[in-house]
Every structure is written in structure tokens, then in C-alpha cells.
Steps between C-alpha positions, in 0.01 A plus 500: 500500500379450144298723272359210304149624545313722260544874461358694789514203732601594854549147633808288448612144557733469800848365456437256788213341310699463177802375695289225656370402158856492362609283790230254396621522137847393607361220715297350215786539249717260693209267569459463124874466436546220755185319394595513134858390585371203701263405217765520229743300706279195447595506130807723470671347805649671807853546379688830500445526123124466540490750786707751302281454190175564684649800687635644175159477334326657797753782546504573125124549513530730801760720335336532156160553656634774723657683210203469262243597761731783613504652148126456473412655832692820412268556205170356624216720627375221723733594783760284673270381780232381261756317290632338818147374579457359150834324525394338828177382337700357208732310732203356687319390188812341355566326830170312463623331180873483586517136615311361195724706271809368675366147449471571124860632495623191684325264260641687203851486651475127574386417144771721346768347715392148408609540135780758540843392607627802695785556740469693827525838322239410241267357761527818709420711191201280422374542859540876469307511173201312646506671840550858378158559338317371805712679761587822313145629464399504870857594599479794258181620669671467836801695382280783372347570842806690635529762218123539497481579874808725486350692209172539692662614826805709414423864421846650539835355405629558852251240625617230262778342709289491817195363320682231302686388815179468699296332232768256390581418861134444596437284195814298561412449872168356384692277261719375785195412710337328198813295447518381862133419526478323166822302513475395865126479566243548222621243248529226761178584689247601233656403167568680172143577390382641833814715530445637148134571593614711795737705277227546237256630764757745631583634156140538392408652835779758470404588142130548568559681829742748342262564209212559743707738707615694193142519375394625844722801438238631259290777653141469368452876554807583292403616150831364367450154647386354168811606311679176572811420698756764564825497311816509708707771334856577574538768769754660268322538163789697355748214552587352154443134448832321502536222247629173645812500275596851610412414858750210511776720358511692828785374714316458832205333330723254312691421816178427690370287217817287502489482880137382495586237235798364698316496833206322341733230364668470838161464667400206282844341538480529876150354515572199280847428648391511860191295423731235357728508801227476761325218314811286563425519872118515515465236230196673349535774241153629584590572860841640401346722238235626741759584770736680261223686320332613825824637646591646166171684458498609861843663456389676179192626680696633796753674283235667285289603800802639682584712198136601450449619858845658545517680165377857518565731200581793723756316710727333247515452124544156352808494278720262312750530784251375763391212272865409441554481876209259535641283218845496660353386829313230309817382328681490835234284665474268202876446521468407866228246425706343227784460744264321741377241249784247565414499868122442454521119458687474830234705676228282344678180605537628855128582511400154376717327762341685791288274729128523438543633146174519314362624168354809674840580652663467157242734347558753782875474454469557126269797558752653746785442253297658218425803716867542585620464145220660301331766713767772479564475122130483423434812713761682290340361182162612616626856554689510170192470275301808629823697520569420132142585397530838681802585290368355172165680493543863398148591387195425711289447186716199414491325837330186366760452229798560727373286790394220261828522308708471819287205610550332161879542511510378862 
């Protein structure tokens, strides 16, 4: 439950309602990402360099937006749920103008490239410079939704691991569905503009609906109802504010920060590398990217949800030791997949030579292979992030900063 209503309010927004909204947020986030990627491919190309450049710009926006909004939501009197609603409205309004802005970035890139003699590295940097301003702003708003909701919902530090696991898992499950629908159906059936319109309507609908529900928490008979939105104070007002520099000097916090950084890098490496490998069989980077990203996000969602629903503060305490165990299991499985790579071409060749081979069968085979190779490590990756955040955050009043900081590093 959230206390984002005014003082004296007796009604609250249910977690189920906010979870459904956050599921929609994840769904639209990947609709935008895939649409923007498809649009930029027309000018930037569909090479691995282009894919990595667009992903880097998008992920950088997510991380920095999460951290900046996280710091803001800790100090703001608007309340985390209201800020979440405003972020959804901002994403929707930006989505309306996103394709024209991408067209401007493409034209500027094409003209700059025409009189600049750049190698692959310089061209990738130029792509990043033109794509970053357009992608980073909406991605930053998307990244800020998690710390805003966490700040609005968590009232005790013991709830943090459970709440982050559930919210991150629900949002990522929506992202997995958005990836599959957009990459395999929407773009081909209704086109870029209509798909963007669907995402815009969902974002605007979520934003206005949440604001209306929060406003409905006001009791007209309450004499304090005109005092403005309630501030979400720390349940422990005597807890001193920990400066970020001092926070990172603590051994467990520094270990978790390094772990989040390394697992984030591994995630991107896994995603790009397996997209490249599957594209050699499918023959289309769009289908390969959709398959890998869907399985990847599904595994992250499962891992985070498993942690969120199993973690109970009274049963067991998250520690560096338990996080280390998860990371060791992750390293073991990654080693197994690396050992399997030399055998993959033989399996693909065997599949192609089967009688009645078709494109659909190849897609199904690649999806099954992606599930076998990616599902277990991504489940472990999905559990590692909320585990790390549970250890990192030591003061409930700084939840936004700690959640946003972990998301930025990841």
C-alpha cells in the first residue's frame, strides 16, 4: 500500500493497481525501443556497431534518469506515486514527437557523414552523439519510474528487497511481452506510427489514471485536505543521512556496487553476442534481436519475481554471502554456455538439413536454443539486482538515491 494521499486520508492505492500500471510501463518502454531501433536502422544500418550504439544511448538514458529522479524523489514533497504519474505523462508526450525527432537526427547524421571521413570507431561515436539526445530524454523518464514507485510504496527497510523484486520483475515481464508483440507482430501488421500511437495512449492513460486515483484519495470532509500532497518521511527519522562517498566506503556496499556493475556489463555482452550469433541462422537481425531480448527479459523478470515473492525479512537476511553464491552459480553456467558454443554450428546445420525445414521451424529452434542458453543465467541476473539493492540501501529516507544509483551502475 502507499500513503501518497493527503494527511488524514484513509484510502490507499492498492499494490495490484500500481503493479498493473507498471507492467504497462515496461510494455511501452520496449515498444519505443524497438520502434526507434528499427527507424534508426534505415540510416545507421543494422550492423552490430549500430545496434550497440543505439542500445548504449538508450541504456545510458535509463541509468542516468533513474539516478537523477531517485535523488529528486527523496527530497520532493510531491510523493513517489505522483512523480511516477508525471513521468508516464512525460514519456507519452515525448513519444508523440519521437519519430519526427529521430528523422531530424538521421538527417543531421547523414549530412555530417557526407563531409567527414571517419572510420568505424568515429562513425559509431557520431551515431551515438546524434542518437543520445533523442533517446536519452525519454529513456531517462522511463528509468525514473522504478525509484519513484519504490519511494512511494516502501515504508520500512525490511520491505525493500521484496518490493524491488516484485516491481522490477513485473516491469520486466511487461517489457518481455512488449518485445515479442512489437518485434514479431506490431511492426509488420500495423507499422511504426500506429505502434507508437498505441504506446503513447497507454502511457498517457496510465499517467492520467494514476493522478485521478491519487486525487481521489482526498477526503472532502477532511479539514487538512487542502494542505497539499503528503510527504513520504523516513520511518526512522533519527537515522542520519549517509553521504554517498561514505556509503561506498562500506565493504558490503562497495562489493554490491562492483557486482551490479559487472553483472550489468555481462548482461549487455550476452544480449549483443547472442543476437549476433542467432542472426547468422535466422538471417534477420530484427528477428534475432527480438528472440534474444524476449528470452533475456523473461529470465530477468522470473529471477526478480522469484526473489520478490520468496524473500521475507523474518525468514532470512540477504547478505554478501548469499549474493556471492548467486554470482558463483552465474559464473558456472556462463562457463558451460561458453563450452557449448563450438557445437552450436553443428546443431544449426543438423536443423537446416531436416526434411521440411522452414523459416518458422528455424525461429522455433533458435528460441528453444536461446531459452536453454540464456534462461538460467538471466534468472540469476534478475535476482542479483534486488539482492544488491537490499544490501546497498541502509536508510529508508534514501531509497530513491540507492535504487537509482544501483540501476545506473547496472
